[in-house]
TORLODO-752194 format. One record per residue (C-alpha): x negated, z negated, y. Coordinates in pm, whole numbers, padded with zeros to 5 digits, always signed. Each point is the difference from the previous one (the first is absolute). Layout:
XZY/...
//
This chain:
+00202+00266+01960/+00158+00097+00338/-00246+00287+00075/-00017+00112-00358/+00382+00069-00013/+00147+00045+00339/-00323+00138+00143/-00113+00205-00307/-00189+00311+00108/+00084-00058+00370/+00379-00041-00089/+00018+00353-00125/+00331-00064-00179/+00152-00141+00331/-00054+00321+00154/+00138+00185-00303/+00307-00220+00015/+00039+00070+00374/-00032+00367-00073/+00269-00011-00262/+00227-00193+00230/-00037+00262+00274/+00058+00275-00236/+00310-00174-00128/+00141-00060+00356/-00069+00375+00089/+00176+00115-00315/+00301-00229+00065/+00016+00138+00360/+00027+00353-00132/+00351-00085-00140/+00189+00145+00299/+00327+00180-00001/+00364-00058-00103/-00100-00187-00323/-00124-00360+00089/-00326-00127-00147/+00048-00135-00358/-00172-00006-00338/+00165+00321-00108/-00173+00248+00235/-00320+00168-00101/-00184-00234+00226/+00177-00297-00162/-00108+00122-00351/-00357+00042+00118/-00006-00349+00145/+00171-00141-00305/-00250+00174-00229/-00284-00134+00196/+00138-00344-00015/+00068+00012-00380/-00367+00117-00055/-00123-00284+00219/+00197-00248-00193/-00131+00114-00335/-00362+00013+00131/+00018-00333+00164/+00133-00142-00327/-00302+00141-00181/-00228-00251+00173/+00059-00259-00272/-00118+00244-00261/-00307+00089+00213/-00099-00354+00031/-00030-00040-00379/-00204+00318-00045/-00342-00129+00101/-00196+00307-00088/+00235+00246+00167/-00176+00250+00229/+00330+00087+00179/-00107-00162+00337/-00118-00359+00044/+00239-00292-00049/-00052-00099+00370/+00096+00353+00106/+00305-00024-00218/+00102-00343+00152/-00057+00113+00351/+00207+00325-00056/+00268-00220-00168/+00049-00227+00308/+00016+00274+00268/+00192+00261-00206/+00237-00269-00107/+00076-00082+00367/+00036+00377+00081/+00255+00020-00293/+00255-00200+00201/+00005+00276+00268/-00004+00283-00253/+00295-00151-00191/+00201-00085+00309/-00027+00344+00140/+00082+00144-00348/+00343-00163+00005/+00028+00013+00386/+00084-00364-00010/+00326+00054-00170/+00086-00293-00224/+00291-00098-00223/+00094-00202-00314/-00168+00245-00239/-00303+00043-00225/-00173+00189+00280/-00001-00289+00232/-00086-00234-00285/-00327+00202-00050/-00063-00028+00367/+00050-00368+00009/-00221-00053-00298/-00275+00205+00146/+00010-00213+00333/-00008-00306-00221/-00310+00123-00187/-00170+00095+00304/+00078-00344+00166/-00135-00182-00307/-00298+00221+00002/-00081-00080+00363/+00039-00376-00079/-00252+00062-00283/-00233+00164+00236/+00026-00300+00241/-00060-00240-00289/-00318+00175-00131/-00140+00036+00343/+00061-00371+00095/+00038-00231-00300/-00339+00059-00170/-00173-00128+00296/+00239-00290+00038/-00061-00084-00376/-00379+00009+00039/+00027-00218+00306/+00219-00252-00161/-00212-00027-00315/-00316-00026+00209/-00162+00269-00241/+00087-00208-00319/+00208+00111-00298/+00338-00157-00064/-00127-00132-00331/-00268-00194+00191/+00258-00169+00216/+00201-00102-00294/-00317-00127-00173/-00080-00215+00304/+00359-00115+00007/-00023-00123-00360/-00315-00192+00070/+00153-00162+00288/+00304-00094-00205/-00225-00168-00257/-00208-00185+00244/+00307-00117+00203/+00169-00136-00326/-00317-00181-00097/-00042-00167+00350/+00376-00094+00008/-00037-00199-00332/-00237-00242+00210/+00269-00051+00258/+00331-00174+00015/+00286+00108-00231/+00189+00146+00295/-00293+00221+00099/-00045+00115-00369/+00370+00091-00032/-00005+00194+00337/-00324+00183-00094/+00098+00080-00352/+00342+00130+00108/-00134+00197+00285/-00234+00182-00236/+00253+00054-00285/+00273+00095+00222/-00193+00257+00215/+00148+00337-00013/-00173+00324+00074/+00172+00343+00001/+00329-00004-00186/+00252+00263+00008/-00004+00328+00196/+00162-00165+00311/-00239-00303-00028/-00306+00225-00018/+00095+00232+00284/+00093-00290+00222/-00270-00229-00089/+00260-00272-00085/-00122-00343-00106/+00230-00212-00222/-00263-00274-00071/+00114-00354-00048/-00145-00346-00037/+00140-00328-00139/+00053-00260+00267/+00171-00340+00037/+00262-00028+00276/-00214-00259+00144/-00376-00073-00056/+00083-00364-00045/+00308+00063-00227/-00006-00059-00368/+00249+00281-00079/-00090+00294-00209/-00179+00293+00175/+00226+00306+00073/-00107+00377+00046/-00022+00102+00371/-00119+00317+00161/-00388+00043+00028/-00011+00332+00190/-00352+00088+00092/-00114-00325-00172/+00094-00179+00334/+00183-00296-00162/-00293-00076-00234/-00263+00023+00269/+00200-00219+00236/+00067-00257-00271/-00373-00038-00078/-00087+00009+00365/+00223-00299+00077/-00139-00206-00282/-00365+00015+00134/+00037-00246+00289/+00180-00242-00232/-00266+00001-00273/-00119-00359-00068/-00187+00032-00331/-00364+00067-00008/-00077+00368-00023/+00370+00098+00033/-00029+00151+00350/-00280+00219-00119/+00187+00112-00307/+00305+00089+00202/-00201+00184+00263/-00157+00206-00291/+00340+00055-00138/+00131+00112+00336/-00281+00242+00036/+00091+00155-00347/+00359+00026+00085/-00074+00177+00331/-00227+00237-00173/+00271+00066-00253/+00240+00062+00285/-00238+00257+00140/-00048+00174-00343/+00373+00015-00056/+00066+00163+00339/-00257+00262-00093/+00153+00066-00339/+00347+00024+00127/-00093+00230+00281/-00218+00208-00257/+00304+00030-00240/+00224+00084+00293/-00222+00290+00134/-00062+00129-00357/+00375-00003-00070/+00080+00201+00317/-00286+00230-00084/+00150+00082-00335/+00374-00036+00072/+00019+00336+00183/-00096+00179-00305/+00290-00151-00196/+00232+00148+00256/-00193+00315+00083/-00045+00146-00344/+00374-00049-00126/+00128+00134+00328/-00222+00312-00036/+00131+00053-00357/+00363-00038+00139/-00092+00258+00278/-00116+00254-00246/+00313-00030-00203/+00223+00022+00325/-00211+00303+00111/+00066+00172-00338/+00376-00073+00037/-00003+00125+00359/-00171+00330-00107/+00241+00053-00288/+00303-00075+00215/-00112+00238+00276/-00076+00296-00240/+00269-00040-00245/+00295-00181+00160/-00035+00085+00375/
//
């Protein structure tokens, strides 16, 4: 992935972006004389036109990605050029306006452009790093396979807990039924765990069990582990050890699933930011052009 995009054709688009940057700097430098550099000089108009064309072309990547039979360059080439020319666009746009900003639509377009580029760079980082982390976390298994194994362990854990003391059965059933995976946007991106179990205030108490936090399944695992040395019925210790092994395996699977959901969420989130910002940038760019040619 890294070589196919950033190193595509020996990084030819990196050199093109560098050439564009140098030409833009040279053009900006030619603005010498009594009039200070600004977007209203002929150099400023050239830089502005180049920047506007770049924005429109960069926005066309989404269209190109959906035209699988297009012969207008390879998708890898488009993506590579998208990255490098997108970074060069910051220089072109800054030189176009000569770094003159204010509370107006022109600065709004510039700020939106920077936000689009920043979100795009995060997307590049995500696509270069997160797929490998996902594969490593899943151990080359599909997410559905992880959930299938989790369901099997849930059923097995419930069946074994039925042969144990009522307290063990309550803890096991509640640990399974009150396990949370995913949740809202913040929960997915941060890998939050709001799992609970039902526990008595004291193991020797006859009071009703109350819900307590079971983050990372620690409370359930620790409860069963404490019961093993005190097992006195025949076969009870063996059943509790089997149950503990199941709960520990559930713990590992739940860690994998939360991490998988977290990475997948970050991998997709940037698009929900990048695409709307791109649309807003195109609108602001149109307003900027209209304001310059009709109201300036």
